[in-house]
VEXDREN-2710 file (C-alpha; in Angstrom, 1 decimal):
% VEXDREN-2710
k/r/px/py/pz
1/MET/-62.9/-20.1/-83.4
2/TRP/-60.0/-18.3/-81.8
3/ILE/-62.4/-16.2/-79.7
4/ASN/-63.8/-19.3/-78.0
5/GLU/-60.2/-20.3/-77.1
6/GLU/-59.6/-16.8/-75.7
7/LEU/-62.8/-16.9/-73.6
8/LEU/-61.9/-20.4/-72.3
9/GLU/-58.4/-19.1/-71.4
10/ALA/-60.1/-16.2/-69.6
11/ARG/-62.1/-18.4/-67.3
12/TYR/-60.2/-17.6/-64.1
13/TYR/-63.0/-18.6/-61.8
14/ARG/-63.5/-22.1/-63.3
15/ASN/-61.0/-23.6/-61.0
16/LEU/-61.8/-23.6/-57.3
17/SER/-58.1/-24.2/-56.5
18/LYS/-57.3/-20.7/-57.8
19/GLN/-59.6/-19.1/-55.2
20/TYR/-57.5/-20.0/-52.1
21/GLY/-56.8/-17.0/-50.0
22/LYS/-59.2/-14.7/-51.8
23/SER/-60.9/-12.0/-49.6
24/VAL/-64.7/-12.0/-49.7
25/ASN/-64.4/-8.2/-49.6
26/ASP/-62.5/-8.3/-52.9
27/LEU/-65.0/-10.7/-54.3
28/ALA/-67.9/-8.5/-53.3
29/SER/-66.3/-5.5/-55.1
30/SER/-65.8/-7.6/-58.1
31/ILE/-69.4/-8.7/-58.0
32/PHE/-70.5/-5.1/-58.1
33/ASP/-68.3/-4.5/-61.1
34/HIS/-69.8/-7.5/-62.9
35/VAL/-73.3/-6.3/-62.3
36/LEU/-72.3/-3.0/-63.7
37/MET/-70.8/-4.7/-66.8
38/VAL/-73.9/-6.7/-67.4
39/TYR/-76.0/-3.6/-67.0
40/THR/-73.8/-1.7/-69.4
41/LEU/-74.1/-4.6/-71.9
42/TYR/-77.8/-4.5/-71.5
43/HIS/-77.8/-0.9/-72.7
44/VAL/-75.1/-1.3/-75.4
45/LYS/-75.6/-4.8/-76.7
46/PRO/-78.8/-6.3/-75.3
47/LYS/-78.5/-9.6/-77.2
48/VAL/-75.0/-10.2/-75.6
49/ALA/-76.4/-9.4/-72.1
50/LYS/-79.4/-11.7/-72.8
51/LYS/-77.1/-14.6/-73.7
52/TYR/-74.8/-14.2/-70.8
53/SER/-77.7/-13.9/-68.4
54/ALA/-79.4/-17.0/-69.9
55/ASP/-76.2/-18.9/-69.3
56/MET/-76.2/-17.7/-65.7
57/MET/-79.8/-18.8/-65.2
58/LYS/-79.1/-22.4/-66.3
59/ASN/-78.6/-23.2/-62.7
60/VAL/-80.1/-20.7/-60.4
61/GLN/-79.4/-22.4/-57.1
62/PHE/-75.9/-20.9/-56.4
63/ASP/-75.3/-24.1/-54.3
64/GLY/-71.9/-25.0/-55.5
65/PHE/-68.9/-24.0/-57.6
66/ARG/-69.3/-25.3/-61.1
67/GLN/-66.7/-25.3/-63.9
68/SER/-69.4/-25.4/-66.5
69/MET/-71.0/-22.1/-65.4
70/PRO/-69.9/-18.6/-66.2
71/ASP/-67.3/-17.0/-63.9
72/PHE/-69.8/-14.5/-62.5
73/TYR/-72.0/-17.4/-61.3
74/ASN/-69.0/-18.8/-59.5
75/LEU/-68.2/-15.4/-57.9
76/LEU/-71.7/-15.2/-56.6
77/THR/-71.6/-18.8/-55.3
78/LEU/-68.4/-18.1/-53.4
79/VAL/-69.9/-15.2/-51.6
80/ILE/-73.4/-16.7/-51.1
81/GLN/-72.0/-20.0/-49.8
82/GLN/-69.2/-18.4/-47.7
83/LYS/-69.6/-21.0/-45.0
84/LYS/-69.2/-23.9/-47.4
85/TYR/-65.9/-22.3/-48.7
86/ALA/-64.7/-20.9/-45.4
87/ASP/-61.5/-23.0/-45.5
88/LYS/-60.6/-21.3/-48.9
89/LEU/-61.5/-17.7/-48.4
90/PHE/-60.9/-14.8/-46.0
91/ASN/-64.5/-14.4/-44.9
92/ASN/-66.6/-11.4/-44.1
93/TRP/-69.8/-12.8/-42.5
94/ASP/-71.4/-9.3/-42.7
95/ILE/-71.6/-9.6/-46.5
96/LYS/-74.9/-11.1/-47.6
97/LEU/-76.2/-11.0/-51.1
98/PRO/-79.8/-10.5/-52.1
99/GLU/-80.0/-13.8/-53.9
100/LEU/-83.6/-13.6/-54.9
101/ARG/-83.3/-10.1/-56.3
102/ILE/-80.2/-11.2/-58.3
103/LYS/-82.0/-14.1/-59.7
104/ARG/-85.0/-11.9/-60.7
105/VAL/-82.9/-9.3/-62.4
106/PHE/-80.9/-11.9/-64.4
107/ARG/-84.0/-13.8/-65.4
108/GLN/-85.5/-10.5/-66.6
109/ILE/-82.3/-9.7/-68.6
110/ALA/-82.4/-13.2/-70.1
111/GLN/-86.0/-12.6/-71.2
112/GLU/-85.1/-9.1/-72.5
113/GLN/-87.7/-7.6/-70.1
114/LEU/-85.5/-5.9/-67.6
115/ASP/-87.4/-3.6/-65.2
116/LEU/-84.8/-0.8/-64.8
117/GLY/-86.2/0.0/-61.4
118/GLN/-85.4/-3.6/-60.3
119/MET/-81.8/-3.2/-61.5
120/ASP/-81.4/0.2/-59.8
121/GLN/-82.7/-1.3/-56.5
122/LEU/-80.3/-4.2/-56.8
123/LEU/-77.4/-1.8/-57.3
124/MET/-78.5/0.4/-54.3
125/ILE/-78.9/-2.7/-52.1
126/LEU/-75.4/-3.9/-53.1
127/GLN/-74.0/-0.5/-52.5
128/ARG/-75.4/-0.4/-49.0
129/MET/-74.2/-3.9/-48.2
130/PHE/-70.7/-3.3/-49.6
131/LYS/-70.3/0.1/-47.8
132/GLY/-66.7/1.0/-47.5
133/LEU/-65.7/-1.6/-50.1
134/LEU/-66.6/0.3/-53.3
135/SER/-64.6/2.9/-55.1
136/GLY/-65.8/6.3/-56.2
137/ASP/-65.5/5.2/-59.8
138/GLN/-68.0/2.3/-59.1
139/LEU/-70.5/4.7/-57.6
140/ILE/-70.1/7.2/-60.5
141/ILE/-70.6/4.4/-63.0
142/ARG/-73.7/3.3/-61.2
143/ARG/-75.2/6.8/-61.4
144/ILE/-74.4/7.0/-65.1
145/LEU/-76.0/3.6/-65.8
146/ASN/-79.1/4.6/-63.9
147/ASN/-79.5/7.5/-66.3
148/TRP/-78.0/5.9/-69.4
149/SER/-80.7/7.4/-71.7
150/LYS/-79.8/10.9/-70.5
151/ALA/-76.1/10.4/-70.3
152/ASN/-74.0/12.1/-72.9
153/ALA/-71.3/10.4/-75.0
154/THR/-68.5/11.5/-72.7
155/GLN/-70.2/10.0/-69.7
156/ARG/-70.9/6.7/-71.4
157/GLN/-67.4/6.5/-72.6
158/TYR/-66.1/7.2/-69.1
159/ALA/-68.3/4.4/-67.7
160/VAL/-67.1/1.9/-70.2
161/ASN/-63.4/2.9/-70.0
162/ARG/-63.3/2.8/-66.2
163/LEU/-64.9/-0.6/-66.1
164/VAL/-62.4/-1.9/-68.6
165/GLN/-59.5/-0.4/-66.7
166/THR/-60.6/-1.3/-63.2
167/MET/-61.5/-4.9/-64.1
168/ARG/-58.2/-5.6/-66.0
169/ARG/-56.3/-8.4/-64.3
170/PRO/-53.4/-10.7/-65.4
171/ILE/-56.1/-13.4/-65.9
172/ASN/-59.6/-12.0/-66.6
173/THR/-63.1/-13.3/-66.2
174/ASP/-65.1/-14.4/-69.2
175/LEU/-67.5/-11.5/-68.7
176/TYR/-64.6/-9.0/-68.8
177/GLU/-63.4/-10.4/-72.2
178/LEU/-67.0/-10.3/-73.5
179/PHE/-67.5/-6.8/-72.2
180/LYS/-64.3/-5.5/-73.7
181/ALA/-65.0/-7.1/-77.1
182/ASN/-68.6/-5.7/-77.2
183/THR/-68.0/-2.2/-76.0
184/LYS/-65.1/-1.2/-78.4
185/ASP/-67.3/1.6/-79.9
186/PHE/-67.4/3.3/-76.5
187/GLN/-63.8/2.8/-75.4
188/LYS/-61.6/5.8/-75.6
189/LYS/-59.1/5.6/-78.5
190/THR/-55.6/6.3/-77.4
191/LYS/-52.7/7.0/-79.7
END
């Protein structure tokens, strides 16, 4: 029961009022991290990735901010509907998301039938669209995830640890908390 309370507390993107003054550039970088986290969960805990993606696909229109939807859905909505939220965000009109491809990939994850090529293409498209916004760690993690079956334990641990570290905020998204809880086996143990 306490985990549900923790997840509810983690829902930073459930209140539109908390999004005033956010930069679309920062939101885009966060979207890339969230896609990486879902992709990692797909490799590590497919059932968890499936459930989260199914929750995302309950409303696939991305037409408005919804408190009942996962934080990642609301992140995507803020960027896809920049014009609608122009009074709340520092906009970057050059950032456009491949909405149909995002829907396709998350629908495939929800059905446990992800075409890895589709996910790789989505990440490459996002990388090109977010040129100059992504860190070197994000690009390294993308490469590791694209070759997850060939990656060694150290590379996998690096990917999980860097995602946990770079996504840590004073108030985290629901996906971050889910990711952290379900990748404990890969996280580096520190004394």
